[in-house]
PABA-996200 format. One record per residue (C-alpha): residue in three letters; x, z, y. Coordinates in steps of 0.05 Angstrom, whole numbers, plus 5000, padded with zeros to 4 digits. Last residue first. Layout:
N
ALAXZY ...
//
This chain:
368
LYS834347306017 TYR840447206061 LEU838446656109 ASN832347006137 GLU828346486175 ILE830946116235 ASN827745986303 ASN829746626339 LEU837146496326 PHE837045776351 LEU834445166314 SER834544466343 ARG829044076307 PRO823344366348 ASN826544086412 ASP825944626464 TYR833344786460 PHE835044066476 SER830444106537 ILE834044746556 PHE840744386548 SER838443816593 GLU836844316647 SER843544676637 SER847644036643 LEU849844166715 HIS852244876699 GLY848745416739 PRO848545916682 TYR853345696627 PRO853245056586 ALA856944976520 TYR863444596510 TYR868644956553 HIS875844856573 ASN875144756648 GLU880545286663 LYS883645636604 ASP883246386593 TYR875846536586 ALA874845926541 ASN867845686526 ARG868845516453 TRP867344926408 LEU860344686393 LEU857344736323 VAL851744316293 TYR848144606233 ALA844944446166 PRO845443706181 CYS838843336172 TYR839142626200 GLU833142396241 GLY837042276305 ILE843642646306 SER846742186358 ALA840542206402 GLU840742966404 LEU848142956422 VAL847942386472 ASN841542336512 LYS838643026501 TRP844843456505 TRP848842996550 GLY843642926606 THR847843206663 ASN854242876637 PRO860343276660 ILE860143686596 GLY866744056611 GLU869743846545 TYR864743426505 GLY862843736439 THR863743756364 GLU865844196306 THR862644296237 ILE857443756243 ALA854143966179 TYR852643806106 PRO848844126049 MET850543945977 GLY844943675933 THR850043225899 MET847642505907 LYS843042635966 SER848643016000 TYR853342415990 GLU848341966025 ASP847242456082 LEU854742536090 PHE855941796099 ALA850041696146 LEU852242306186 ASN859242026193 LYS856741346218 LYS851841666266 ILE857042126295 GLN862041566301 SER857241106337 ILE855141646386 TYR862441806401 GLU864341076410 GLU858540966458 GLN860441586498 GLY867841436505 ALA867041066571 GLU863341676598 GLY869742076595 GLY875241866547 PHE873742356491 GLN867442576456 TYR869043026397 THR868442966322 ASP869643486268 PHE866543336200 GLY862343676147 ILE861443796073 LEU858744456047 ASP859944835982 ILE866644545960 TYR871244715902 GLU867144445844 ASP865543835885 GLY872743605885 PRO878943735929 TYR877543155976 ARG884142855998 GLU882042126003 MET874642286009 TYR873842236085 ASP878841706103 VAL873841186125 ALA868541696143 ASP870841806214 GLY875542266252 GLY876742986232 PRO876143276162 SER871543856147 TYR870844136077 ALA866944786077 TYR867745356028 LEU862545906018 LEU865546596019 ASN863247296001 ASN866947415936 VAL873947575959 GLY876648005903 GLU884047875912 MET884047395854 LYS878547005890 LEU882946945951 SER888846695910 LYS884746175872 GLU881345905934 THR887845825972 LEU891745545913 TYR886545015901 TRP886544815974 LEU894044765978 ASN894044375913 LYS889343865944 TYR893943786004 GLU900043715958 GLN896343195917 THR894842765978 THR902042816002 CYS904043246061 LEU905643206136 LYS902842516150 GLN895742716132 GLY895643406164 TRP897644086136 TRP902344226194 PHE896644076242 TRP896443476291 SER896742956235 GLY889542726229 THR885742686163 HIS887243426157 GLU881943616208 HIS880844276171 TRP885444646125 PRO880645226117 ARG873145246135 PHE870245896108 LEU862745976111 ILE861846726111 PRO857247216075 VAL857847926103 LYS859848426050 VAL854348946042 GLY857049656042 GLU851149986076 GLU855250066139 THR855949316138 GLU861848926111 ILE867648526136 SER873448896102 ASN873948406044 LEU875347836093 TYR880948256124 ASP884148426058 ALA883647706036 LEU887147446099 ASN892847936091 LYS893447746017 LEU893447006036 TRP899347146083 GLY902947526028 GLN901946945981 PHE904646496036 LYS911046896039 ASP911746875964 TYR910846115962 ASN915645986020 VAL921345685979 GLY916445285937 GLY915445385863 GLU907945475871 LEU905945165937 VAL908245446004 SER914344986012 LYS910544355994 VAL905744486052 VAL911444596101 THR915944016080 THR914343526137 ASP917543946192 THR916443826267 VAL908943876261 ASP907944506302 TRP900544486317 SER898845076273 ASN903745516312 GLY911245566308 GLY915046026260 THR918745406235 VAL917445456160 PRO911045876156 ASN907545476211 ASP902445946241 LEU895145996219 HIS889345656254 TRP884145926206 SER876845756214 ILE870846216202 SER863446076201 ILE858046606210 MET850446546204 GLY845146916243 GLY840147446221 ARG841447946277 GLU845048366225 TYR849647786209 HIS851047706283 ARG852848436291 ILE857348416229 ILE861147816255 GLU861748136324 GLN864748776295 ARG869748386253 ILE871847996315 THR872648636354 ASP876948946300 PHE881048296299 SER882448416372 ILE881947776413 GLY888147446444 ASP886346736425 LEU891646726371 SER888147326342 ARG889848046357 LYS892348636315 ALA897548226279 GLY898848266204 LEU902147586207 GLU896747246166 ILE891447506213 HIS895147086265 GLY889646536268 LEU883046836244 ASP878246396283 PHE870946536296 SER864446156288 LEU857446346309 VAL851246016281 ALA843946116303 PRO846246096375 TYR843246666415 ASP836846576455 GLY834646616528 CYS836445886545 VAL842045936595 SER844446666588 LYS843646606513 VAL848346016512 ASP853446376555 SER853046966508 ARG852847706522 GLY850948256473 GLU856948686490 ASP861148426547 GLY868048286518 LYS870347736565 TRP867247436627 GLY867946876679 ILE865946306633 GLY865146586564 TYR867547136518 LEU866547456449 THR859247266438 GLY860246516433 ASP866946526397 HIS865245826372 HIS858045606384 GLY852645396335 PHE845845066336 MET842045046270 TYR839444376249 GLY832144256232 LYS826644396181 LYS829744046121 SER836444346140 GLN833745046130 LYS832344936056 LYS839444706040 LEU842545256083 ASN837745736048 THR840645615979 LEU847745696006 LEU845946336042 ALA842446615981 GLU848746555940 THR852646915993 GLU847447475995 LYS847647535920 THR855147635922 VAL859647135889 SER862647205819 GLU856446955782 ASP858046225792 LYS851945825771 VAL852645125742 GLU848544525763 ALA849043865727 THR849543165756 ASN848842475727 CYS851841915768 SER848641335806 VAL853040905849 PHE854840955923 MET858140385960 ALA862240316023 VAL866240956020 THR867140885945 PHE863341235891 CYS863441595824 ALA870941685828 THR869942305870 VAL866942665812 ILE859842865796 SER859443465749 SER856143865804 ARG857344595819 VAL852745095852 ILE855645775870 LYS862745525869 MET868645815834 
//
């Protein structure tokens, strides 16, 4: 299923020790040439620096929503993020709007626009709980994952949800008929237990089977423009416990946020460094790119956070990209990137000026 596969298996290493294993590359001819090029160029790009990303960055921001061509990041530094991410929660229901109240037509339009600018797109999926009807964070039932697997009581329902997702992904194409390559990040932060697919809500094998079913079903529906990203939350200790296998993954990442105010800064830096060291070592073994798939510090109350914390945490490691969460238009003080006049703007511009942080104007064509 993957563009580049490796014969290395999870058993070849432990968290504390890596051992040498032989690898072999296998081409998957089922993906589009643009998608194949994106994976190749993610590896090349990471040697030059890390792309900066922002979730929903061109859909809304502080004090605005739906202004074409606008971005809080661009308003501060004069350039778009190299990576934009979007969420497809509620696409499974056949809804017209996402869980964040954004039209799926608008999201599709923004994805195509960013692709045509030359940027990269990542997608997450905070889908509803198919047992309770609650949202992704409804963890009141521990049978949900089991119920959607083959033989489960919600298998047919879930197949319908995956069909709705596939139809939407297949519809994201340019006027010339080119499907936009997307880095898809399903079933994320599963090492925690705040989503219905989390660690305490299903067994290790059930989680893996959920991943296998998702990829298989989307491929059967003709979705051939996806790369798959594996992105647990927390630290590297639990990282590989539920890893589906190299043949199912194109990029490895992690989601880590700074919590606890300034007191949490040291822990955040330590965790970022530890996770990057882990991923960097695994990347060297497999050739797989890696990324900080979600991160940030809500409200960014530290004036020097960008240079003194984020940049310092990354150091000389080479993630393909670093993505900040959204600047909410509908929730007070829920933002992770600066906006004009924010107290961290000066530090952010210094971060932008670092040759290793890559924004849209700094990246080469990712699709050729």
